[in-house]
PDB file of N, CA, C and O in Angstrom:
ATOM      1  N   MET A   1       0.862  -1.172   0.000  1.00  0.00           N
ATOM      2  CA  MET A   1       0.000   0.000   0.000  1.00  0.00           C
ATOM      3  C   MET A   1       0.899   1.223   0.000  1.00  0.00           C
ATOM      4  O   MET A   1       1.945   1.232   0.649  1.00  0.00           O
ATOM      5  N   GLY A   2       0.499   2.239  -0.716  1.00  0.00           N
ATOM      6  CA  GLY A   2       1.274   3.471  -0.798  1.00  0.00           C
ATOM      7  C   GLY A   2       1.273   4.240   0.510  1.00  0.00           C
ATOM      8  O   GLY A   2       0.587   3.875   1.465  1.00  0.00           O
ATOM      9  N   ALA A   3       2.040   5.294   0.537  1.00  0.00           N
ATOM     10  CA  ALA A   3       2.146   6.142   1.733  1.00  0.00           C
ATOM     11  C   ALA A   3       0.845   6.924   1.932  1.00  0.00           C
ATOM     12  O   ALA A   3       0.143   7.244   0.972  1.00  0.00           O
ATOM     13  N   TRP A   4       0.538   7.224   3.199  1.00  0.00           N
ATOM     14  CA  TRP A   4      -0.639   8.028   3.515  1.00  0.00           C
ATOM     15  C   TRP A   4      -0.419   9.465   3.064  1.00  0.00           C
ATOM     16  O   TRP A   4       0.653  10.031   3.279  1.00  0.00           O
ATOM     17  N   GLN A   5      -1.434  10.055   2.436  1.00  0.00           N
ATOM     18  CA  GLN A   5      -1.402  11.446   2.001  1.00  0.00           C
ATOM     19  C   GLN A   5      -2.559  12.176   2.642  1.00  0.00           C
ATOM     20  O   GLN A   5      -3.669  11.647   2.715  1.00  0.00           O
ATOM     21  N   LYS A   6      -2.308  13.390   3.108  1.00  0.00           N
ATOM     22  CA  LYS A   6      -3.363  14.184   3.742  1.00  0.00           C
ATOM     23  C   LYS A   6      -4.131  14.986   2.710  1.00  0.00           C
ATOM     24  O   LYS A   6      -3.594  15.392   1.679  1.00  0.00           O
ATOM     25  N   SER A   7      -5.389  15.201   3.010  1.00  0.00           N
ATOM     26  CA  SER A   7      -6.240  16.007   2.146  1.00  0.00           C
ATOM     27  C   SER A   7      -5.734  17.443   2.077  1.00  0.00           C
ATOM     28  O   SER A   7      -5.182  17.965   3.046  1.00  0.00           O
ATOM     29  N   SER A   8      -5.927  18.066   0.935  1.00  0.00           N
ATOM     30  CA  SER A   8      -5.552  19.478   0.792  1.00  0.00           C
ATOM     31  C   SER A   8      -6.489  20.380   1.584  1.00  0.00           C
ATOM     32  O   SER A   8      -6.212  21.570   1.739  1.00  0.00           O
ATOM     33  N   PHE A   9      -7.593  19.836   2.085  1.00  0.00           N
ATOM     34  CA  PHE A   9      -8.548  20.601   2.886  1.00  0.00           C
ATOM     35  C   PHE A   9      -8.313  20.413   4.381  1.00  0.00           C
ATOM     36  O   PHE A   9      -9.198  20.705   5.186  1.00  0.00           O
ATOM     37  N   SER A  10      -7.129  19.929   4.763  1.00  0.00           N
ATOM     38  CA  SER A  10      -6.806  19.705   6.172  1.00  0.00           C
ATOM     39  C   SER A  10      -6.875  20.997   6.962  1.00  0.00           C
ATOM     40  O   SER A  10      -6.633  22.080   6.431  1.00  0.00           O
ATOM     41  N   GLY A  11      -7.208  20.869   8.237  1.00  0.00           N
ATOM     42  CA  GLY A  11      -7.162  22.023   9.126  1.00  0.00           C
ATOM     43  C   GLY A  11      -5.727  22.476   9.321  1.00  0.00           C
ATOM     44  O   GLY A  11      -4.794  21.731   9.020  1.00  0.00           O
ATOM     45  N   GLY A  12      -5.543  23.670   9.814  1.00  0.00           N
ATOM     46  CA  GLY A  12      -4.213  24.242  10.005  1.00  0.00           C
ATOM     47  C   GLY A  12      -3.307  23.439  10.923  1.00  0.00           C
ATOM     48  O   GLY A  12      -2.091  23.434  10.736  1.00  0.00           O
ATOM     49  N   ASN A  13      -3.882  22.755  11.919  1.00  0.00           N
ATOM     50  CA  ASN A  13      -3.046  21.995  12.841  1.00  0.00           C
ATOM     51  C   ASN A  13      -2.757  20.587  12.342  1.00  0.00           C
ATOM     52  O   ASN A  13      -1.993  19.860  12.977  1.00  0.00           O
ATOM     53  N   GLY A  14      -3.345  20.187  11.228  1.00  0.00           N
ATOM     54  CA  GLY A  14      -3.083  18.872  10.660  1.00  0.00           C
ATOM     55  C   GLY A  14      -3.832  17.734  11.320  1.00  0.00           C
ATOM     56  O   GLY A  14      -3.704  16.587  10.891  1.00  0.00           O
ATOM     57  N   ALA A  15      -4.613  18.020  12.356  1.00  0.00           N
ATOM     58  CA  ALA A  15      -5.323  16.957  13.066  1.00  0.00           C
ATOM     59  C   ALA A  15      -6.714  16.697  12.502  1.00  0.00           C
ATOM     60  O   ALA A  15      -7.279  15.626  12.726  1.00  0.00           O
ATOM     61  N   ASP A  16      -7.271  17.652  11.778  1.00  0.00           N
ATOM     62  CA  ASP A  16      -8.630  17.511  11.259  1.00  0.00           C
ATOM     63  C   ASP A  16      -8.592  17.225   9.769  1.00  0.00           C
ATOM     64  O   ASP A  16      -8.920  18.084   8.949  1.00  0.00           O
ATOM     65  N   CYS A  17      -8.189  16.009   9.429  1.00  0.00           N
ATOM     66  CA  CYS A  17      -8.111  15.744   7.993  1.00  0.00           C
ATOM     67  C   CYS A  17      -8.364  14.283   7.675  1.00  0.00           C
ATOM     68  O   CYS A  17      -8.287  13.407   8.536  1.00  0.00           O
ATOM     69  N   LEU A  18      -8.664  14.058   6.429  1.00  0.00           N
ATOM     70  CA  LEU A  18      -8.828  12.734   5.874  1.00  0.00           C
ATOM     71  C   LEU A  18      -7.522  12.380   5.175  1.00  0.00           C
ATOM     72  O   LEU A  18      -6.944  13.198   4.459  1.00  0.00           O
ATOM     73  N   GLU A  19      -7.068  11.156   5.391  1.00  0.00           N
ATOM     74  CA  GLU A  19      -5.849  10.693   4.744  1.00  0.00           C
ATOM     75  C   GLU A  19      -6.210   9.551   3.801  1.00  0.00           C
ATOM     76  O   GLU A  19      -7.138   8.789   4.073  1.00  0.00           O
ATOM     77  N   VAL A  20      -5.485   9.432   2.701  1.00  0.00           N
ATOM     78  CA  VAL A  20      -5.751   8.403   1.702  1.00  0.00           C
ATOM     79  C   VAL A  20      -4.448   7.717   1.310  1.00  0.00           C
ATOM     80  O   VAL A  20      -3.389   8.342   1.256  1.00  0.00           O
ATOM     81  N   ALA A  21      -4.549   6.418   1.038  1.00  0.00           N
ATOM     82  CA  ALA A  21      -3.423   5.638   0.526  1.00  0.00           C
ATOM     83  C   ALA A  21      -3.974   4.699  -0.542  1.00  0.00           C
ATOM     84  O   ALA A  21      -5.117   4.251  -0.449  1.00  0.00           O
ATOM     85  N   SER A  22      -3.163   4.401  -1.557  1.00  0.00           N
ATOM     86  CA  SER A  22      -3.624   3.549  -2.645  1.00  0.00           C
ATOM     87  C   SER A  22      -2.478   2.717  -3.190  1.00  0.00           C
ATOM     88  O   SER A  22      -1.317   3.125  -3.160  1.00  0.00           O
ATOM     89  N   ASP A  23      -2.835   1.528  -3.694  1.00  0.00           N
ATOM     90  CA  ASP A  23      -1.848   0.697  -4.378  1.00  0.00           C
ATOM     91  C   ASP A  23      -2.224   0.487  -5.843  1.00  0.00           C
ATOM     92  O   ASP A  23      -1.657  -0.370  -6.521  1.00  0.00           O
ATOM     93  N   GLY A  24      -3.167   1.265  -6.318  1.00  0.00           N
ATOM     94  CA  GLY A  24      -3.614   1.155  -7.704  1.00  0.00           C
ATOM     95  C   GLY A  24      -4.979   0.525  -7.839  1.00  0.00           C
ATOM     96  O   GLY A  24      -5.823   1.041  -8.572  1.00  0.00           O
ATOM     97  N   SER A  25      -5.223  -0.585  -7.147  1.00  0.00           N
ATOM     98  CA  SER A  25      -6.534  -1.226  -7.228  1.00  0.00           C
ATOM     99  C   SER A  25      -7.359  -1.039  -5.962  1.00  0.00           C
ATOM    100  O   SER A  25      -8.587  -1.097  -6.017  1.00  0.00           O
ATOM    101  N   ARG A  26      -6.718  -0.820  -4.841  1.00  0.00           N
ATOM    102  CA  ARG A  26      -7.393  -0.625  -3.559  1.00  0.00           C
ATOM    103  C   ARG A  26      -7.124   0.779  -3.054  1.00  0.00           C
ATOM    104  O   ARG A  26      -6.078   1.367  -3.331  1.00  0.00           O
ATOM    105  N   VAL A  27      -8.083   1.309  -2.309  1.00  0.00           N
ATOM    106  CA  VAL A  27      -7.953   2.638  -1.713  1.00  0.00           C
ATOM    107  C   VAL A  27      -8.265   2.499  -0.226  1.00  0.00           C
ATOM    108  O   VAL A  27      -9.220   1.822   0.156  1.00  0.00           O
ATOM    109  N   ARG A  28      -7.460   3.140   0.603  1.00  0.00           N
ATOM    110  CA  ARG A  28      -7.711   3.159   2.037  1.00  0.00           C
ATOM    111  C   ARG A  28      -7.898   4.603   2.487  1.00  0.00           C
ATOM    112  O   ARG A  28      -7.178   5.503   2.054  1.00  0.00           O
ATOM    113  N   LEU A  29      -8.880   4.806   3.366  1.00  0.00           N
ATOM    114  CA  LEU A  29      -9.154   6.128   3.937  1.00  0.00           C
ATOM    115  C   LEU A  29      -9.091   6.016   5.449  1.00  0.00           C
ATOM    116  O   LEU A  29      -9.497   5.006   6.024  1.00  0.00           O
ATOM    117  N   ARG A  30      -8.582   7.053   6.085  1.00  0.00           N
ATOM    118  CA  ARG A  30      -8.612   7.111   7.545  1.00  0.00           C
ATOM    119  C   ARG A  30      -8.704   8.565   7.978  1.00  0.00           C
ATOM    120  O   ARG A  30      -8.311   9.475   7.248  1.00  0.00           O
ATOM    121  N   GLU A  31      -9.226   8.761   9.165  1.00  0.00           N
ATOM    122  CA  GLU A  31      -9.336  10.093   9.757  1.00  0.00           C
ATOM    123  C   GLU A  31      -8.125  10.258  10.658  1.00  0.00           C
ATOM    124  O   GLU A  31      -7.809   9.355  11.432  1.00  0.00           O
ATOM    125  N   SER A  32      -7.446  11.382  10.576  1.00  0.00           N
ATOM    126  CA  SER A  32      -6.167  11.548  11.263  1.00  0.00           C
ATOM    127  C   SER A  32      -6.254  11.412  12.777  1.00  0.00           C
ATOM    128  O   SER A  32      -5.277  11.021  13.415  1.00  0.00           O
ATOM    129  N   GLU A  33      -7.415  11.731  13.367  1.00  0.00           N
ATOM    130  CA  GLU A  33      -7.546  11.616  14.816  1.00  0.00           C
ATOM    131  C   GLU A  33      -7.786  10.174  15.265  1.00  0.00           C
ATOM    132  O   GLU A  33      -7.620   9.869  16.446  1.00  0.00           O
ATOM    133  N   GLU A  34      -8.170   9.290  14.360  1.00  0.00           N
ATOM    134  CA  GLU A  34      -8.399   7.867  14.656  1.00  0.00           C
ATOM    135  C   GLU A  34      -7.696   7.014  13.601  1.00  0.00           C
ATOM    136  O   GLU A  34      -8.370   6.319  12.840  1.00  0.00           O
ATOM    137  N   PRO A  35      -6.367   7.044  13.532  1.00  0.00           N
ATOM    138  CA  PRO A  35      -5.652   6.376  12.443  1.00  0.00           C
ATOM    139  C   PRO A  35      -5.731   4.851  12.451  1.00  0.00           C
ATOM    140  O   PRO A  35      -5.352   4.213  11.469  1.00  0.00           O
ATOM    141  N   THR A  36      -6.216   4.260  13.536  1.00  0.00           N
ATOM    142  CA  THR A  36      -6.339   2.806  13.557  1.00  0.00           C
ATOM    143  C   THR A  36      -7.619   2.326  12.889  1.00  0.00           C
ATOM    144  O   THR A  36      -7.756   1.136  12.603  1.00  0.00           O
ATOM    145  N   ILE A  37      -8.562   3.239  12.636  1.00  0.00           N
ATOM    146  CA  ILE A  37      -9.807   2.887  11.948  1.00  0.00           C
ATOM    147  C   ILE A  37      -9.634   3.226  10.475  1.00  0.00           C
ATOM    148  O   ILE A  37      -9.479   4.392  10.111  1.00  0.00           O
ATOM    149  N   VAL A  38      -9.662   2.206   9.634  1.00  0.00           N
ATOM    150  CA  VAL A  38      -9.368   2.383   8.209  1.00  0.00           C
ATOM    151  C   VAL A  38     -10.501   1.804   7.370  1.00  0.00           C
ATOM    152  O   VAL A  38     -10.964   0.689   7.610  1.00  0.00           O
ATOM    153  N   LEU A  39     -10.939   2.580   6.388  1.00  0.00           N
ATOM    154  CA  LEU A  39     -11.908   2.115   5.402  1.00  0.00           C
ATOM    155  C   LEU A  39     -11.117   1.630   4.196  1.00  0.00           C
ATOM    156  O   LEU A  39     -10.359   2.398   3.604  1.00  0.00           O
ATOM    157  N   ASP A  40     -11.285   0.369   3.826  1.00  0.00           N
ATOM    158  CA  ASP A  40     -10.582  -0.221   2.694  1.00  0.00           C
ATOM    159  C   ASP A  40     -11.605  -0.531   1.614  1.00  0.00           C
ATOM    160  O   ASP A  40     -12.627  -1.158   1.894  1.00  0.00           O
ATOM    161  N   SER A  41     -11.347  -0.103   0.389  1.00  0.00           N
ATOM    162  CA  SER A  41     -12.320  -0.287  -0.678  1.00  0.00           C
ATOM    163  C   SER A  41     -11.623  -0.417  -2.023  1.00  0.00           C
ATOM    164  O   SER A  41     -10.465  -0.033  -2.187  1.00  0.00           O
ATOM    165  N   SER A  42     -12.365  -0.971  -2.983  1.00  0.00           N
ATOM    166  CA  SER A  42     -11.873  -0.936  -4.368  1.00  0.00           C
ATOM    167  C   SER A  42     -12.161   0.462  -4.908  1.00  0.00           C
ATOM    168  O   SER A  42     -13.025   1.171  -4.392  1.00  0.00           O
ATOM    169  N   ARG A  43     -11.442   0.846  -5.933  1.00  0.00           N
ATOM    170  CA  ARG A  43     -11.664   2.166  -6.537  1.00  0.00           C
ATOM    171  C   ARG A  43     -13.094   2.330  -7.065  1.00  0.00           C
ATOM    172  O   ARG A  43     -13.715   3.359  -6.803  1.00  0.00           O
ATOM    173  N   PRO A  44     -13.636   1.352  -7.799  1.00  0.00           N
ATOM    174  CA  PRO A  44     -14.999   1.530  -8.316  1.00  0.00           C
ATOM    175  C   PRO A  44     -16.057   1.653  -7.209  1.00  0.00           C
ATOM    176  O   PRO A  44     -16.987   2.450  -7.337  1.00  0.00           O
ATOM    177  N   ARG A  45     -15.930   0.887  -6.144  1.00  0.00           N
ATOM    178  CA  ARG A  45     -16.923   0.967  -5.062  1.00  0.00           C
ATOM    179  C   ARG A  45     -16.828   2.296  -4.327  1.00  0.00           C
ATOM    180  O   ARG A  45     -17.853   2.876  -3.968  1.00  0.00           O
ATOM    181  N   LEU A  46     -15.608   2.788  -4.097  1.00  0.00           N
ATOM    182  CA  LEU A  46     -15.459   4.083  -3.444  1.00  0.00           C
ATOM    183  C   LEU A  46     -16.012   5.187  -4.346  1.00  0.00           C
ATOM    184  O   LEU A  46     -16.686   6.097  -3.864  1.00  0.00           O
ATOM    185  N   ALA A  47     -15.736   5.116  -5.639  1.00  0.00           N
ATOM    186  CA  ALA A  47     -16.264   6.119  -6.573  1.00  0.00           C
ATOM    187  C   ALA A  47     -17.795   6.107  -6.566  1.00  0.00           C
ATOM    188  O   ALA A  47     -18.421   7.166  -6.602  1.00  0.00           O
ATOM    189  N   ALA A  48     -18.403   4.913  -6.520  1.00  0.00           N
ATOM    190  CA  ALA A  48     -19.863   4.813  -6.475  1.00  0.00           C
ATOM    191  C   ALA A  48     -20.413   5.425  -5.191  1.00  0.00           C
ATOM    192  O   ALA A  48     -21.428   6.120  -5.221  1.00  0.00           O
ATOM    193  N   LEU A  49     -19.755   5.174  -4.072  1.00  0.00           N
ATOM    194  CA  LEU A  49     -20.188   5.757  -2.800  1.00  0.00           C
ATOM    195  C   LEU A  49     -20.116   7.281  -2.848  1.00  0.00           C
ATOM    196  O   LEU A  49     -21.060   7.957  -2.438  1.00  0.00           O
ATOM    197  N   LEU A  50     -19.015   7.823  -3.339  1.00  0.00           N
ATOM    198  CA  LEU A  50     -18.864   9.278  -3.417  1.00  0.00           C
ATOM    199  C   LEU A  50     -19.884   9.891  -4.379  1.00  0.00           C
ATOM    200  O   LEU A  50     -20.430  10.959  -4.103  1.00  0.00           O
ATOM    201  N   ASP A  51     -20.142   9.225  -5.501  1.00  0.00           N
ATOM    202  CA  ASP A  51     -21.165   9.718  -6.427  1.00  0.00           C
ATOM    203  C   ASP A  51     -22.534   9.749  -5.764  1.00  0.00           C
ATOM    204  O   ASP A  51     -23.291  10.703  -5.942  1.00  0.00           O
ATOM    205  N   MET A  52     -22.860   8.700  -4.993  1.00  0.00           N
ATOM    206  CA  MET A  52     -24.153   8.649  -4.315  1.00  0.00           C
ATOM    207  C   MET A  52     -24.277   9.773  -3.289  1.00  0.00           C
ATOM    208  O   MET A  52     -25.330  10.401  -3.180  1.00  0.00           O
ATOM    209  N   ILE A  53     -23.212  10.026  -2.542  1.00  0.00           N
ATOM    210  CA  ILE A  53     -23.237  11.104  -1.553  1.00  0.00           C
ATOM    211  C   ILE A  53     -23.433  12.446  -2.242  1.00  0.00           C
ATOM    212  O   ILE A  53     -24.209  13.275  -1.765  1.00  0.00           O
ATOM    213  N   LYS A  54     -22.747  12.674  -3.348  1.00  0.00           N
ATOM    214  CA  LYS A  54     -22.887  13.928  -4.082  1.00  0.00           C
ATOM    215  C   LYS A  54     -24.302  14.113  -4.607  1.00  0.00           C
ATOM    216  O   LYS A  54     -24.851  15.213  -4.536  1.00  0.00           O
ATOM    217  N   GLU A  55     -24.897  13.047  -5.133  1.00  0.00           N
ATOM    218  CA  GLU A  55     -26.234  13.132  -5.724  1.00  0.00           C
ATOM    219  C   GLU A  55     -27.344  13.214  -4.687  1.00  0.00           C
ATOM    220  O   GLU A  55     -28.282  13.996  -4.841  1.00  0.00           O
ATOM    221  N   GLU A  56     -27.246  12.412  -3.631  1.00  0.00           N
ATOM    222  CA  GLU A  56     -28.344  12.277  -2.688  1.00  0.00           C
ATOM    223  C   GLU A  56     -28.105  12.942  -1.342  1.00  0.00           C
ATOM    224  O   GLU A  56     -29.045  13.126  -0.569  1.00  0.00           O
ATOM    225  N   GLY A  57     -26.881  13.300  -1.057  1.00  0.00           N
ATOM    226  CA  GLY A  57     -26.564  13.849   0.246  1.00  0.00           C
ATOM    227  C   GLY A  57     -26.470  12.759   1.288  1.00  0.00           C
ATOM    228  O   GLY A  57     -26.681  11.583   0.993  1.00  0.00           O
ATOM    229  N   SER A  58     -26.156  13.152   2.499  1.00  0.00           N
ATOM    230  CA  SER A  58     -26.074  12.204   3.596  1.00  0.00           C
ATOM    231  C   SER A  58     -26.561  12.895   4.854  1.00  0.00           C
ATOM    232  O   SER A  58     -26.669  14.120   4.892  1.00  0.00           O
ATOM    233  N   GLY A  59     -26.843  12.146   5.842  1.00  0.00           N
ATOM    234  CA  GLY A  59     -27.331  12.674   7.103  1.00  0.00           C
ATOM    235  C   GLY A  59     -27.900  11.551   7.936  1.00  0.00           C
ATOM    236  O   GLY A  59     -27.867  10.393   7.521  1.00  0.00           O
ATOM    237  N   PRO A  60     -28.420  11.874   9.103  1.00  0.00           N
ATOM    238  CA  PRO A  60     -28.902  10.819   9.994  1.00  0.00           C
ATOM    239  C   PRO A  60     -30.073  10.023   9.421  1.00  0.00           C
ATOM    240  O   PRO A  60     -30.300   8.885   9.830  1.00  0.00           O
ATOM    241  N   ASP A  61     -30.816  10.602   8.485  1.00  0.00           N
ATOM    242  CA  ASP A  61     -31.958   9.895   7.919  1.00  0.00           C
ATOM    243  C   ASP A  61     -31.638   9.229   6.587  1.00  0.00           C
ATOM    244  O   ASP A  61     -32.524   8.638   5.970  1.00  0.00           O
ATOM    245  N   ARG A  62     -30.390   9.311   6.131  1.00  0.00           N
ATOM    246  CA  ARG A  62     -29.983   8.724   4.863  1.00  0.00           C
ATOM    247  C   ARG A  62     -29.202   7.439   5.104  1.00  0.00           C
ATOM    248  O   ARG A  62     -28.321   7.398   5.963  1.00  0.00           O
ATOM    249  N   ARG A  63     -29.509   6.423   4.375  1.00  0.00           N
ATOM    250  CA  ARG A  63     -28.768   5.173   4.464  1.00  0.00           C
ATOM    251  C   ARG A  63     -27.869   5.096   3.244  1.00  0.00           C
ATOM    252  O   ARG A  63     -28.348   4.994   2.115  1.00  0.00           O
ATOM    253  N   ILE A  64     -26.570   5.146   3.474  1.00  0.00           N
ATOM    254  CA  ILE A  64     -25.621   5.221   2.362  1.00  0.00           C
ATOM    255  C   ILE A  64     -25.293   3.847   1.797  1.00  0.00           C
ATOM    256  O   ILE A  64     -25.259   3.680   0.578  1.00  0.00           O
ATOM    257  N   MET A  65     -25.055   2.874   2.643  1.00  0.00           N
ATOM    258  CA  MET A  65     -24.672   1.529   2.181  1.00  0.00           C
ATOM    259  C   MET A  65     -25.734   0.537   2.620  1.00  0.00           C
ATOM    260  O   MET A  65     -26.311   0.673   3.698  1.00  0.00           O
ATOM    261  N   THR A  66     -25.990  -0.451   1.794  1.00  0.00           N
ATOM    262  CA  THR A  66     -26.930  -1.509   2.169  1.00  0.00           C
ATOM    263  C   THR A  66     -26.209  -2.808   2.342  1.00  0.00           C
ATOM    264  O   THR A  66     -26.831  -3.822   2.659  1.00  0.00           O
TER     265      THR A  66
END
């Protein structure tokens, strides 16, 4: 797996950010304040999730994954 990279939208102190790592076929995401919790996904499934969030939004009443 590649090295972790921080989002360009990170907070100034570097603690409030999303980090991503990839090996070409798999993508891993983690939140910098909880680096032991990692979301591992294929590129197509992550792209589908992000597209769904963009189109439908998210919130406490939205179910993102089934």
